[in-house]
SENUTOR-229530 format. One record per residue: residue in three letters; z, x, y of N, C-alpha, C in turn. Coordinates in Angstrom, 3 decimals, m for minus. Layout:
BEGIN
+--------+----------+----------+----------+----------+----------+----------+----------+----------+----------+
| residu |      n_w |      n_u |      n_v |     ca_w |     ca_u |     ca_v |      c_w |      c_u |      c_v |
+--------+----------+----------+----------+----------+----------+----------+----------+----------+----------+
|    ALA |        Z |        X |        Y |        Z |        X |        Y |        Z |        X |        Y |
...
+--------+----------+----------+----------+----------+----------+----------+----------+----------+----------+
***
This chain:
BEGIN
+--------+----------+----------+----------+----------+----------+----------+----------+----------+----------+
| residu |      n_w |      n_u |      n_v |     ca_w |     ca_u |     ca_v |      c_w |      c_u |      c_v |
+--------+----------+----------+----------+----------+----------+----------+----------+----------+----------+
|    UNK |  102.201 |  107.542 |   72.527 |  102.142 |  106.092 |   72.383 |  103.604 |  105.559 |   72.062 |
|    UNK |  104.021 |  104.489 |   72.690 |  105.295 |  103.910 |   72.466 |  105.304 |  103.290 |   71.066 |
|    UNK |  106.414 |  103.268 |   70.342 |  106.463 |  102.558 |   69.059 |  106.417 |  101.102 |   69.267 |
|    UNK |  106.113 |  100.389 |   68.157 |  105.888 |   98.866 |   68.171 |  107.067 |   98.184 |   68.786 |
|    UNK |  108.267 |   98.554 |   68.549 |  109.381 |   97.834 |   68.985 |  109.597 |   97.945 |   70.508 |
|    UNK |  109.014 |   98.856 |   71.202 |  109.072 |   99.014 |   72.658 |  107.911 |   98.392 |   73.283 |
|    UNK |  106.923 |   97.863 |   72.533 |  105.786 |   97.282 |   73.237 |  106.002 |   96.016 |   74.104 |
|    UNK |  106.943 |   95.191 |   73.610 |  107.270 |   93.993 |   74.377 |  107.931 |   94.346 |   75.626 |
|    UNK |  109.027 |   95.145 |   75.537 |  109.636 |   95.523 |   76.802 |  108.720 |   96.245 |   77.749 |
|    UNK |  107.841 |   97.032 |   77.268 |  106.892 |   97.781 |   78.076 |  105.931 |   96.778 |   78.757 |
|    UNK |  105.504 |   95.828 |   78.108 |  104.688 |   94.697 |   78.582 |  105.405 |   93.986 |   79.728 |
|    UNK |  106.650 |   93.664 |   79.481 |  107.491 |   92.924 |   80.423 |  107.622 |   93.796 |   81.765 |
|    UNK |  107.853 |   95.180 |   81.543 |  108.020 |   95.971 |   82.752 |  106.736 |   96.077 |   83.482 |
|    UNK |  105.548 |   96.130 |   82.774 |  104.291 |   96.123 |   83.425 |  104.056 |   94.765 |   84.285 |
|    UNK |  104.389 |   93.687 |   83.707 |  104.246 |   92.410 |   84.314 |  105.117 |   92.331 |   85.584 |
|    UNK |  106.338 |   92.658 |   85.505 |  107.260 |   92.452 |   86.631 |  106.853 |   93.588 |   87.740 |
|    UNK |  106.708 |   94.844 |   87.214 |  106.244 |   95.856 |   88.223 |  104.850 |   95.534 |   88.863 |
|    UNK |  103.988 |   94.922 |   88.134 |  102.765 |   94.493 |   88.602 |  102.797 |   93.382 |   89.727 |
|    UNK |  103.645 |   92.379 |   89.484 |  103.918 |   91.335 |   90.382 |  104.439 |   91.874 |   91.748 |
|    UNK |  105.451 |   92.705 |   91.546 |  106.080 |   93.442 |   92.835 |  105.089 |   94.097 |   93.525 |
|    UNK |  104.238 |   95.016 |   92.891 |  103.170 |   95.855 |   93.552 |  102.209 |   94.922 |   94.192 |
|    UNK |  101.703 |   93.894 |   93.478 |  100.590 |   93.035 |   93.934 |  100.975 |   92.296 |   95.184 |
|    UNK |  102.231 |   91.736 |   95.281 |  102.581 |   90.813 |   96.488 |  103.416 |   91.417 |   97.437 |
|    UNK |  104.117 |   92.531 |   97.151 |  105.033 |   93.175 |   98.144 |  104.816 |   94.744 |   98.150 |
|    UNK |  103.711 |   95.270 |   97.741 |  103.564 |   96.657 |   97.538 |  103.744 |   97.392 |   98.698 |
|    UNK |  103.376 |   97.007 |   99.864 |  103.489 |   97.811 |  101.126 |  104.974 |   97.851 |  101.626 |
|    UNK |  105.576 |   96.624 |  101.574 |  106.872 |   96.481 |  102.010 |  107.861 |   97.350 |  101.205 |
|    UNK |  107.619 |   97.408 |   99.896 |  108.581 |   98.120 |   99.034 |  107.805 |   99.300 |   98.305 |
|    UNK |  106.974 |   99.948 |   99.069 |  106.129 |  101.024 |   98.524 |  106.939 |  102.038 |   97.715 |
|    UNK |  108.088 |  102.481 |   98.226 |  108.863 |  103.457 |   97.541 |  109.320 |  102.937 |   96.252 |
|    UNK |  109.679 |  101.777 |   96.154 |  110.118 |  101.056 |   94.900 |  108.950 |  101.043 |   93.964 |
|    UNK |  107.833 |  100.660 |   94.460 |  106.545 |  100.547 |   93.632 |  106.197 |  101.948 |   93.006 |
|    UNK |  106.349 |  102.973 |   93.920 |  106.111 |  104.228 |   93.518 |  107.147 |  104.705 |   92.330 |
|    UNK |  108.413 |  104.289 |   92.583 |  109.411 |  104.503 |   91.438 |  109.092 |  103.878 |   90.150 |
|    UNK |  108.704 |  102.632 |   90.306 |  108.289 |  101.830 |   88.996 |  107.172 |  102.423 |   88.344 |
|    UNK |  106.161 |  102.817 |   89.076 |  104.849 |  103.408 |   88.483 |  105.235 |  104.768 |   88.007 |
|    UNK |  106.076 |  105.541 |   88.709 |  106.435 |  106.900 |   88.329 |  107.177 |  106.761 |   87.035 |
|    UNK |  108.149 |  105.832 |   86.934 |  108.918 |  105.633 |   85.669 |  107.977 |  105.257 |   84.488 |
|    UNK |  107.121 |  104.432 |   84.666 |  106.151 |  104.148 |   83.571 |  105.284 |  105.318 |   83.153 |
|    UNK |  104.747 |  106.048 |   84.202 |  103.899 |  107.167 |   83.850 |  104.731 |  108.284 |   83.197 |
|    UNK |  105.961 |  108.594 |   83.755 |  106.797 |  109.539 |   83.176 |  107.233 |  109.302 |   81.788 |
|    UNK |  107.556 |  108.004 |   81.537 |  108.032 |  107.603 |   80.165 |  106.844 |  107.731 |   79.143 |
|    UNK |  105.573 |  107.312 |   79.626 |  104.530 |  107.480 |   78.659 |  104.065 |  108.963 |   78.493 |
|    UNK |  104.187 |  109.750 |   79.447 |  103.898 |  111.080 |   79.351 |  104.859 |  111.801 |   78.405 |
|    UNK |  106.165 |  111.473 |   78.625 |  107.182 |  112.099 |   77.702 |  107.151 |  111.595 |   76.301 |
|    UNK |  106.793 |  110.367 |   76.076 |  106.590 |  109.948 |   74.673 |  105.408 |  110.437 |   74.011 |
|    UNK |  104.331 |  110.790 |   74.813 |  103.259 |  111.416 |   74.183 |  103.424 |  112.855 |   73.820 |
|    UNK |  104.346 |  113.526 |   74.478 |  104.718 |  114.983 |   74.203 |  105.700 |  114.925 |   73.079 |
|    UNK |  106.779 |  114.070 |   73.043 |  107.844 |  114.043 |   72.034 |  107.387 |  113.416 |   70.753 |
|    UNK |  106.582 |  112.330 |   70.801 |  106.237 |  111.639 |   69.659 |  107.156 |  110.434 |   69.462 |
|    UNK |  106.902 |  109.619 |   68.399 |  107.790 |  108.443 |   68.199 |  108.361 |  108.374 |   66.871 |
|    UNK |  108.500 |  109.539 |   66.202 |  109.076 |  109.488 |   64.835 |  110.554 |  109.175 |   64.738 |
|    UNK |  111.356 |  109.697 |   65.720 |  112.774 |  109.459 |   65.696 |  113.104 |  108.473 |   66.910 |
|    UNK |  113.851 |  107.467 |   66.588 |  114.076 |  106.438 |   67.618 |  114.973 |  106.997 |   68.763 |
|    UNK |  115.990 |  107.814 |   68.402 |  116.821 |  108.261 |   69.493 |  116.130 |  109.262 |   70.443 |
|    UNK |  115.358 |  110.086 |   69.768 |  114.501 |  111.015 |   70.736 |  113.515 |  110.309 |   71.459 |
|    UNK |  112.972 |  109.200 |   70.992 |  112.006 |  108.355 |   71.738 |  112.704 |  107.755 |   72.955 |
|    UNK |  113.816 |  107.126 |   72.694 |  114.515 |  106.515 |   73.702 |  114.970 |  107.504 |   74.883 |
|    UNK |  115.526 |  108.619 |   74.489 |  115.837 |  109.709 |   75.350 |  114.608 |  110.104 |   76.146 |
|    UNK |  113.486 |  110.263 |   75.490 |  112.178 |  110.758 |   76.173 |  111.815 |  109.708 |   77.150 |
|    UNK |  111.883 |  108.372 |   76.841 |  111.541 |  107.272 |   77.763 |  112.472 |  107.325 |   79.051 |
|    UNK |  113.733 |  107.432 |   78.851 |  114.639 |  107.370 |   79.934 |  114.478 |  108.696 |   80.778 |
|    UNK |  114.551 |  109.792 |   80.077 |  114.376 |  111.079 |   80.779 |  113.073 |  111.247 |   81.555 |
|    UNK |  111.944 |  110.960 |   80.799 |  110.649 |  111.162 |   81.332 |  110.362 |  110.077 |   82.557 |
|    UNK |  110.951 |  108.881 |   82.271 |  110.809 |  107.822 |   83.215 |  111.484 |  108.115 |   84.564 |
|    UNK |  112.852 |  108.597 |   84.457 |  113.523 |  109.019 |   85.609 |  112.835 |  110.132 |   86.366 |
|    UNK |  112.446 |  111.164 |   85.534 |  111.749 |  112.276 |   86.230 |  110.468 |  111.850 |   87.005 |
|    UNK |  109.656 |  110.921 |   86.388 |  108.469 |  110.493 |   86.964 |  108.799 |  109.667 |   88.197 |
|    UNK |  109.841 |  108.828 |   88.204 |  110.186 |  108.066 |   89.310 |  110.661 |  108.951 |   90.531 |
|    UNK |  111.537 |  109.980 |   90.298 |  111.889 |  110.923 |   91.274 |  110.763 |  111.649 |   91.848 |
|    UNK |  109.907 |  112.157 |   91.027 |  108.671 |  112.826 |   91.586 |  107.968 |  111.951 |   92.472 |
|    UNK |  107.569 |  110.694 |   92.112 |  106.741 |  109.936 |   92.991 |  107.462 |  109.377 |   94.260 |
|    UNK |  108.655 |  109.035 |   94.134 |  109.410 |  108.682 |   95.316 |  109.656 |  109.772 |   96.259 |
|    UNK |  109.969 |  110.983 |   95.753 |  109.979 |  112.094 |   96.540 |  108.777 |  112.666 |   97.221 |
|    UNK |  107.733 |  112.265 |   96.686 |  106.265 |  112.675 |   97.149 |  105.681 |  111.421 |   97.859 |
|    UNK |  106.343 |  110.758 |   98.774 |  105.832 |  109.618 |   99.372 |  104.390 |  109.815 |  100.030 |
|    UNK |  104.256 |  110.778 |  100.871 |  102.945 |  110.992 |  101.474 |  101.897 |  111.630 |  100.568 |
|    UNK |  102.410 |  112.431 |   99.683 |  101.686 |  112.980 |   98.682 |  101.145 |  111.831 |   97.781 |
|    UNK |  101.980 |  110.722 |   97.486 |  101.726 |  109.642 |   96.775 |  100.656 |  108.914 |   97.344 |
|    UNK |  100.634 |  108.696 |   98.739 |   99.559 |  107.951 |   99.487 |   98.158 |  108.780 |   99.229 |
|    UNK |   98.231 |  110.074 |   99.381 |   97.053 |  110.884 |   99.198 |   96.583 |  110.733 |   97.693 |
|    UNK |   97.470 |  110.759 |   96.811 |   97.164 |  110.604 |   95.410 |   96.482 |  109.270 |   95.044 |
|    UNK |   97.012 |  108.269 |   95.708 |   96.358 |  106.890 |   95.625 |   94.902 |  106.912 |   96.034 |
|    UNK |   94.765 |  107.554 |   97.213 |   93.410 |  107.590 |   97.765 |   92.458 |  108.442 |   96.846 |
|    UNK |   93.019 |  109.553 |   96.341 |   92.323 |  110.466 |   95.443 |   91.990 |  109.626 |   94.096 |
|    UNK |   92.934 |  108.886 |   93.653 |   92.727 |  108.090 |   92.448 |   91.703 |  107.025 |   92.600 |
|    UNK |   91.748 |  106.435 |   93.774 |   90.689 |  105.350 |   94.123 |   89.295 |  105.987 |   94.190 |
|    UNK |   89.270 |  107.184 |   94.782 |   87.976 |  107.916 |   94.921 |   87.399 |  108.300 |   93.456 |
|    UNK |   88.279 |  108.733 |   92.609 |   87.871 |  109.128 |   91.278 |   87.491 |  107.794 |   90.424 |
|    UNK |   88.276 |  106.711 |   90.701 |   87.919 |  105.521 |   90.038 |   86.540 |  105.032 |   90.443 |
|    UNK |   86.282 |  105.090 |   91.801 |   85.028 |  104.622 |   92.254 |   83.926 |  105.393 |   91.702 |
|    UNK |   84.033 |  106.668 |   91.560 |   83.051 |  107.592 |   90.867 |   82.730 |  107.102 |   89.441 |
|    UNK |   83.831 |  106.816 |   88.674 |   83.811 |  106.351 |   87.342 |   83.074 |  105.070 |   87.177 |
|    UNK |   83.438 |  104.149 |   88.062 |   82.904 |  102.776 |   88.111 |   81.442 |  102.775 |   88.356 |
|    UNK |   81.042 |  103.473 |   89.386 |   79.599 |  103.650 |   89.754 |   78.786 |  104.202 |   88.508 |
|    UNK |   79.260 |  105.298 |   87.985 |   78.467 |  105.983 |   87.007 |   78.566 |  105.141 |   85.687 |
|    UNK |   79.658 |  104.367 |   85.433 |   79.773 |  103.523 |   84.283 |   78.671 |  102.424 |   84.329 |
|    UNK |   78.552 |  101.907 |   85.549 |   77.556 |  100.844 |   85.766 |   76.136 |  101.293 |   85.451 |
|    UNK |   75.842 |  102.536 |   85.603 |   74.556 |  103.007 |   85.427 |   74.441 |  103.777 |   84.042 |
|    UNK |   75.570 |  103.645 |   83.235 |   75.418 |  104.185 |   81.931 |   75.681 |  105.609 |   81.796 |
|    UNK |   76.566 |  106.157 |   82.404 |   76.889 |  107.634 |   82.277 |   78.200 |  108.031 |   82.742 |
|    UNK |   78.453 |  109.343 |   82.841 |   79.672 |  109.919 |   83.388 |   79.408 |  110.691 |   84.682 |
|    UNK |   80.109 |  110.629 |   85.711 |   79.906 |  111.361 |   86.920 |   80.168 |  112.951 |   86.752 |
|    UNK |   79.415 |  113.838 |   87.330 |   79.655 |  115.111 |   87.328 |   80.949 |  115.404 |   87.961 |
|    UNK |   81.681 |  116.467 |   87.513 |   83.013 |  116.825 |   87.927 |   82.994 |  117.002 |   89.553 |
|    UNK |   81.978 |  117.597 |   90.133 |   81.856 |  117.807 |   91.557 |   81.846 |  116.477 |   92.305 |
|    UNK |   81.275 |  115.516 |   91.749 |   81.157 |  114.165 |   92.486 |   82.561 |  113.533 |   92.397 |
|    UNK |   83.300 |  113.634 |   91.261 |   84.686 |  113.169 |   91.133 |   85.632 |  113.854 |   92.102 |
|    UNK |   85.405 |  115.202 |   92.171 |   86.255 |  115.992 |   93.145 |   85.992 |  115.663 |   94.549 |
|    UNK |   84.784 |  115.513 |   94.942 |   84.281 |  115.086 |   96.284 |   84.807 |  113.796 |   96.708 |
|    UNK |   84.703 |  112.734 |   95.848 |   85.119 |  111.469 |   96.173 |   86.621 |  111.370 |   96.132 |
|    UNK |   87.298 |  112.184 |   95.215 |   88.820 |  112.240 |   95.328 |   89.357 |  112.771 |   96.631 |
|    UNK |   88.680 |  113.837 |   97.069 |   89.019 |  114.520 |   98.393 |   88.765 |  113.431 |   99.544 |
|    UNK |   87.653 |  112.875 |   99.452 |   87.318 |  111.909 |  100.577 |   88.289 |  110.710 |  100.499 |
|    UNK |   88.629 |  110.191 |   99.277 |   89.651 |  109.101 |   99.194 |   90.940 |  109.465 |   99.629 |
|    UNK |   91.425 |  110.713 |   99.370 |   92.736 |  111.216 |   99.868 |   92.719 |  111.240 |  101.398 |
|    UNK |   91.670 |  111.792 |  102.006 |   91.684 |  111.900 |  103.473 |   91.671 |  110.577 |  104.142 |
|    UNK |   90.830 |  109.633 |  103.461 |   90.778 |  108.243 |  103.985 |   92.167 |  107.579 |  103.837 |
|    UNK |   92.835 |  107.799 |  102.764 |   94.133 |  107.176 |  102.494 |   95.153 |  107.486 |  103.527 |
|    UNK |   95.117 |  108.777 |  103.954 |   96.074 |  109.295 |  104.939 |   95.715 |  108.624 |  106.309 |
|    UNK |   94.358 |  108.622 |  106.611 |   93.999 |  108.052 |  107.995 |   94.238 |  106.565 |  108.020 |
|    UNK |   94.004 |  105.883 |  106.901 |   94.202 |  104.422 |  106.914 |   95.331 |  103.943 |  106.027 |
|    UNK |   96.499 |  104.607 |  106.143 |   97.505 |  104.539 |  105.182 |   98.029 |  103.125 |  104.908 |
|    UNK |   98.253 |  102.297 |  105.841 |   98.706 |  100.903 |  105.678 |   97.847 |  100.141 |  104.902 |
|    UNK |   96.529 |  100.128 |  105.113 |   95.546 |   99.312 |  104.370 |   95.298 |   99.864 |  103.085 |
|    UNK |   95.308 |  101.129 |  102.833 |   95.059 |  101.752 |  101.573 |   96.184 |  101.318 |  100.618 |
|    UNK |   97.452 |  101.476 |  101.165 |   98.582 |  101.080 |  100.335 |   98.526 |   99.594 |   99.885 |
|    UNK |   98.170 |   98.824 |  100.933 |   97.972 |   97.247 |  100.580 |   97.018 |   96.998 |   99.500 |
|    UNK |   95.814 |   97.562 |   99.733 |   94.789 |   97.350 |   98.706 |   95.037 |   97.932 |   97.385 |
|    UNK |   95.489 |   99.174 |   97.407 |   95.818 |   99.867 |   96.085 |   96.887 |   99.191 |   95.377 |
|    UNK |   97.965 |   98.791 |   96.071 |   98.996 |   98.145 |   95.326 |   98.627 |   96.748 |   94.939 |
|    UNK |   97.956 |   95.993 |   95.736 |   97.486 |   94.717 |   95.302 |   96.570 |   94.678 |   94.042 |
|    UNK |   95.577 |   95.539 |   94.097 |   94.756 |   95.577 |   92.936 |   95.298 |   96.337 |   91.768 |
|    UNK |   96.036 |   97.284 |   91.982 |   96.662 |   98.084 |   90.858 |   97.715 |   97.126 |   90.239 |
|    UNK |   98.459 |   96.420 |   91.098 |   99.465 |   95.399 |   90.554 |   98.842 |   94.333 |   89.764 |
|    UNK |   97.662 |   93.831 |   90.332 |   96.924 |   92.745 |   89.706 |   96.445 |   93.166 |   88.323 |
|    UNK |   95.979 |   94.411 |   88.171 |   95.543 |   94.880 |   86.895 |   96.716 |   95.062 |   85.835 |
|    UNK |   97.864 |   95.511 |   86.493 |   99.054 |   95.682 |   85.687 |   99.607 |   94.409 |   85.140 |
|    UNK |   99.504 |   93.254 |   86.040 |   99.937 |   91.981 |   85.665 |   99.035 |   91.462 |   84.539 |
|    UNK |   97.820 |   91.602 |   84.613 |   96.973 |   91.065 |   83.552 |   97.196 |   91.696 |   82.169 |
|    UNK |   97.377 |   93.005 |   82.267 |   97.711 |   93.762 |   80.958 |   99.069 |   93.319 |   80.362 |
|    UNK |  100.051 |   93.267 |   81.202 |  101.430 |   92.845 |   80.820 |  101.455 |   91.404 |   80.300 |
|    UNK |  100.758 |   90.439 |   81.051 |  100.782 |   89.119 |   80.683 |   99.951 |   88.919 |   79.307 |
|    UNK |   98.846 |   89.577 |   79.216 |   98.070 |   89.381 |   77.998 |   98.864 |   90.005 |   76.789 |
|    UNK |   99.577 |   91.069 |   77.045 |  100.416 |   91.546 |   75.968 |  101.494 |   90.679 |   75.520 |
|    UNK |  102.194 |   90.070 |   76.518 |  103.293 |   89.196 |   76.213 |  102.782 |   87.836 |   75.623 |
|    UNK |  101.532 |   87.446 |   75.775 |  100.963 |   86.339 |   75.205 |  100.380 |   86.567 |   73.920 |
|    UNK |  100.540 |   87.797 |   73.296 |  100.109 |   88.101 |   71.914 |   98.884 |   88.765 |   71.852 |
|    UNK |   98.200 |   89.186 |   72.924 |   96.871 |   89.867 |   72.733 |   97.209 |   91.268 |   72.225 |
|    UNK |   96.779 |   91.483 |   71.069 |   97.059 |   92.754 |   70.389 |   96.536 |   93.993 |   71.041 |
|    UNK |   95.385 |   94.021 |   71.592 |   94.740 |   95.069 |   72.232 |   95.468 |   95.398 |   73.514 |
|    UNK |   95.912 |   94.386 |   74.220 |   96.652 |   94.535 |   75.438 |   98.018 |   95.149 |   75.150 |
|    UNK |   98.670 |   94.741 |   74.051 |  100.023 |   95.151 |   73.668 |   99.851 |   96.688 |   73.374 |
|    UNK |   98.850 |   97.051 |   72.658 |   98.656 |   98.438 |   72.331 |   98.375 |   99.225 |   73.501 |
|    UNK |   97.559 |   98.634 |   74.432 |   97.135 |   99.381 |   75.781 |   98.405 |   99.608 |   76.581 |
|    UNK |   99.397 |   98.604 |   76.595 |  100.598 |   98.706 |   77.292 |  101.443 |   99.832 |   76.840 |
|    UNK |  101.216 |  100.255 |   75.672 |  102.180 |  101.325 |   75.058 |  101.448 |  102.618 |   74.835 |
|    UNK |  100.232 |  102.680 |   75.299 |   99.366 |  103.951 |   75.079 |   99.967 |  105.164 |   75.888 |
|    UNK |   99.296 |  106.305 |   75.570 |   99.640 |  107.415 |   76.418 |   99.238 |  107.269 |   77.837 |
|    UNK |   99.815 |  108.106 |   78.634 |   99.677 |  107.982 |   80.105 |   98.276 |  108.189 |   80.477 |
|    UNK |   97.404 |  108.750 |   79.718 |   96.030 |  108.999 |   80.139 |   95.236 |  107.823 |   80.015 |
|    UNK |   95.590 |  106.784 |   79.271 |   94.768 |  105.572 |   79.125 |   95.406 |  104.343 |   79.704 |
|    UNK |   96.505 |  104.525 |   80.476 |   97.080 |  103.276 |   81.079 |   96.520 |  102.755 |   82.354 |
|    UNK |   96.052 |  103.707 |   83.270 |   95.660 |  103.341 |   84.448 |   94.499 |  104.067 |   84.959 |
|    UNK |   93.428 |  103.432 |   85.577 |   93.425 |  102.218 |   86.150 |   92.690 |  101.104 |   85.257 |
|    UNK |   91.670 |  101.470 |   84.451 |   90.847 |  100.396 |   83.947 |   90.913 |  100.250 |   82.463 |
|    UNK |   91.285 |  101.252 |   81.655 |   91.159 |  101.246 |   80.283 |   91.903 |  100.100 |   79.540 |
|    UNK |   93.165 |   99.692 |   80.098 |   93.816 |   98.614 |   79.188 |   93.369 |   97.252 |   79.500 |
|    UNK |   92.487 |   96.932 |   80.433 |   92.094 |   95.554 |   80.585 |   91.544 |   95.009 |   79.333 |
|    UNK |   92.122 |   93.948 |   78.890 |   91.558 |   93.287 |   77.617 |   89.975 |   93.036 |   77.862 |
|    UNK |   89.211 |   93.219 |   76.759 |   87.787 |   93.218 |   76.949 |   87.174 |   91.795 |   77.116 |
|    UNK |   87.562 |   91.075 |   78.015 |   86.814 |   89.874 |   78.370 |   86.558 |   89.738 |   79.815 |
|    UNK |   85.542 |   88.964 |   80.176 |   85.185 |   88.858 |   81.587 |   86.296 |   88.139 |   82.325 |
|    UNK |   86.959 |   87.193 |   81.619 |   88.028 |   86.381 |   82.305 |   89.079 |   87.197 |   82.747 |
|    UNK |   89.444 |   88.268 |   81.979 |   90.603 |   89.176 |   82.326 |   90.143 |   89.909 |   83.606 |
|    UNK |   88.942 |   90.429 |   83.673 |   88.514 |   91.134 |   84.839 |   88.528 |   90.108 |   86.108 |
|    UNK |   87.972 |   88.918 |   85.897 |   88.014 |   88.087 |   86.968 |   89.480 |   87.677 |   87.473 |
|    UNK |   90.337 |   87.553 |   86.500 |   91.844 |   87.210 |   86.836 |   92.407 |   88.402 |   87.639 |
|    UNK |   92.083 |   89.514 |   87.289 |   92.545 |   90.726 |   88.024 |   92.011 |   90.767 |   89.376 |
|    UNK |   90.665 |   90.546 |   89.560 |   90.021 |   90.615 |   90.833 |   90.675 |   89.401 |   91.714 |
|    UNK |   90.668 |   88.251 |   91.256 |   91.288 |   87.134 |   91.990 |   92.754 |   87.348 |   92.471 |
|    UNK |   93.486 |   87.796 |   91.475 |   94.820 |   88.059 |   91.780 |   95.070 |   89.216 |   92.725 |
|    UNK |   94.197 |   90.245 |   92.632 |   94.203 |   91.311 |   93.634 |   93.837 |   90.937 |   95.047 |
|    UNK |   92.898 |   90.027 |   95.213 |   92.571 |   89.512 |   96.481 |   93.582 |   88.719 |   97.111 |
|    UNK |   94.186 |   87.870 |   96.266 |   95.360 |   86.917 |   96.790 |   96.510 |   87.837 |   97.172 |
|    UNK |   96.821 |   88.890 |   96.316 |   97.876 |   89.827 |   96.616 |   97.676 |   90.586 |   97.897 |
|    UNK |   96.368 |   91.088 |   98.137 |   96.160 |   91.705 |   99.352 |   96.343 |   90.768 |  100.617 |
|    UNK |   95.845 |   89.644 |  100.529 |   95.965 |   88.705 |  101.566 |   97.412 |   88.275 |  101.820 |
|    UNK |   98.209 |   88.144 |  100.751 |   99.659 |   87.763 |  100.867 |  100.351 |   88.886 |  101.672 |
|    UNK |  100.009 |   90.268 |  101.236 |  100.661 |   91.411 |  101.836 |  100.196 |   91.491 |  103.321 |
|    UNK |   98.912 |   91.340 |  103.613 |   98.381 |   91.391 |  104.975 |   99.087 |   90.384 |  105.927 |
|    UNK |   99.173 |   89.214 |  105.384 |   99.568 |   88.067 |  106.345 |  101.078 |   87.586 |  106.159 |
|    UNK |  101.699 |   88.187 |  105.115 |  103.133 |   87.654 |  104.948 |  104.005 |   88.874 |  104.679 |
|    UNK |  104.025 |   89.514 |  103.587 |  105.075 |   90.530 |  103.231 |  104.943 |   91.789 |  104.020 |
|    UNK |  103.686 |   92.140 |  104.422 |  103.659 |   93.516 |  105.138 |  103.485 |   93.264 |  106.638 |
|    UNK |  103.510 |   91.978 |  107.095 |  103.253 |   91.590 |  108.476 |  104.446 |   92.267 |  109.338 |
|    UNK |  104.110 |   92.977 |  110.332 |  105.066 |   93.552 |  111.284 |  105.749 |   94.669 |  110.808 |
|    UNK |  105.407 |   95.269 |  109.608 |  106.154 |   96.393 |  109.057 |  105.255 |   97.570 |  109.338 |
|    UNK |  105.907 |   98.532 |  109.915 |  105.041 |   99.721 |  110.230 |  105.353 |  100.812 |  109.249 |
+--------+----------+----------+----------+----------+----------+----------+----------+----------+----------+
***
């Protein structure tokens, strides 16, 4: 978890990165991969190093963030497959959460594989939908944290395992509605404006 003094910058990065992903994710997919790679790498590094020493924390954020960005940018097609796999795993968890349980590991694996294959086959649309809705969720968390929502600020600085995709949404239905509406608007903007004509 990031220390308290880094929570506001983390929230600002989530907000800006989320807006870029939501409205221009397909056009700048490599940049989006870099931003999310940086965020995930920084959070993973700080969860390993800890936050007791300021200098080590800052070095871990920078080093882990750069490593995460390079890994995701370098793995463009793997990134597309991972997005599909992540969406498949998320779908399994959402379905089972709605019926009050957890999916069996084989169900998660099967839906992840199906998602990865579908993502590679329908690459353009998967990238647009994933970046629009992933960016929208990130915008909601970053905006709520910057507006003083304590739960969102803590979520913006948690370990890598609880940042994406659903855990940090502040626990009100309006936040979920805002993320859904913003995701739909972002997907439409990408389909008809920012990703139009880009192969």
